[in-house]
C-alpha positions in Angstrom: -7.3 32.6 14.1 -10.2 30.9 12.4 -11.6 27.3 13.2 -9.9 25.9 10.0 -6.3 26.7 11.1 -7.0 25.5 14.9 -8.4 22.4 13.6 -5.3 21.8 11.3 -2.8 22.5 14.2 -4.8 20.2 16.4 -4.6 17.3 14.0 -0.8 18.0 13.3 -0.2 18.0 16.9 0.9 21.7 17.2 1.7 22.6 20.9 2.7 26.1 22.0 5.4 24.7 24.1 6.9 22.7 21.1 9.9 25.1 21.0 10.8 24.9 24.6 10.7 21.0 24.4 13.0 21.0 21.5 15.6 23.2 23.2 15.7 21.1 26.2 16.6 17.9 24.4 20.3 17.0 24.9 22.5 14.5 22.9 24.3 12.2 25.2 27.8 11.2 23.9 27.7 7.7 25.2 24.8 6.9 22.8 27.2 7.8 19.8 29.6 5.1 20.9 27.2 2.4 20.4 27.1 2.7 16.5 30.3 1.8 14.8 31.5 3.3 11.6 30.0 0.7 9.3 26.5 2.0 10.1 25.1 -1.2 11.4 22.7 -1.3 14.4 24.0 -2.4 17.6 21.4 -5.3 17.8 22.5 -6.8 14.5 25.3 -9.1 15.3 24.7 -11.6 12.6 27.7 -12.0 10.1 27.3 -11.8 6.4 28.0 -15.6 6.2 25.3 -16.6 8.6 22.8 -14.3 6.9 23.5 -16.0 3.5 23.4 -19.4 5.3 20.1 -18.5 6.8 18.8 -17.3 3.4 19.9 -20.5 1.4 18.4 -22.8 4.2 15.1 -21.1 4.1 15.2 -21.1 0.1 16.0 -24.8 0.1 13.2 -25.7 2.6 10.8 -23.6 0.5 11.8 -25.3 -2.9 11.5 -28.8 -1.1 8.3 -28.4 0.6 6.6 -26.5 -2.4 7.7 -29.4 -4.9 6.2 -31.9 -2.6 3.2 -29.9 -2.0 2.5 -28.9 -5.8 2.7 -32.9 -6.6 4.9 -32.4 -9.7 5.8 -35.3 -11.8 8.1 -37.8 -10.4 11.4 -36.7 -12.2 10.8 -33.0 -11.5 9.8 -33.5 -8.0 12.9 -35.5 -7.3 15.2 -32.9 -8.8 13.5 -30.1 -7.1 13.8 -31.9 -3.6 17.3 -32.5 -4.5 18.0 -29.0 -5.2 16.2 -28.0 -2.1 18.1 -30.4 -0.2 21.5 -29.2 -1.5 20.6 -25.6 -0.6 19.5 -26.5 2.7 22.7 -28.3 3.6 24.9 -25.6 2.1 22.9 -23.0 4.1 23.5 -25.1 7.5 27.3 -25.3 6.6 27.6 -21.6 6.0 25.6 -20.7 9.1 27.6 -23.0 11.3 31.0 -21.8 9.6 30.0 -18.2 10.0 
């Protein structure tokens, strides 16, 4: 075997016992029960309404803070802060309701 092939195998993590390790792995049936049929991961317990609420809350905060930070004209700034506040409140209501 030449040096080039050896170096590629070393970089790729080739091991002469790789097949022995693959055959030794087992699937435990208890692990399959953790996943439900919807395909969601077990740690993801937020409902869809709560996720939408968090999204609207963060968007409302972003709109309000950015309109104040950009120092827009008085009417535009007040409209943007109003829209941001409404989005923020709707997001909180959806999060609490969900």
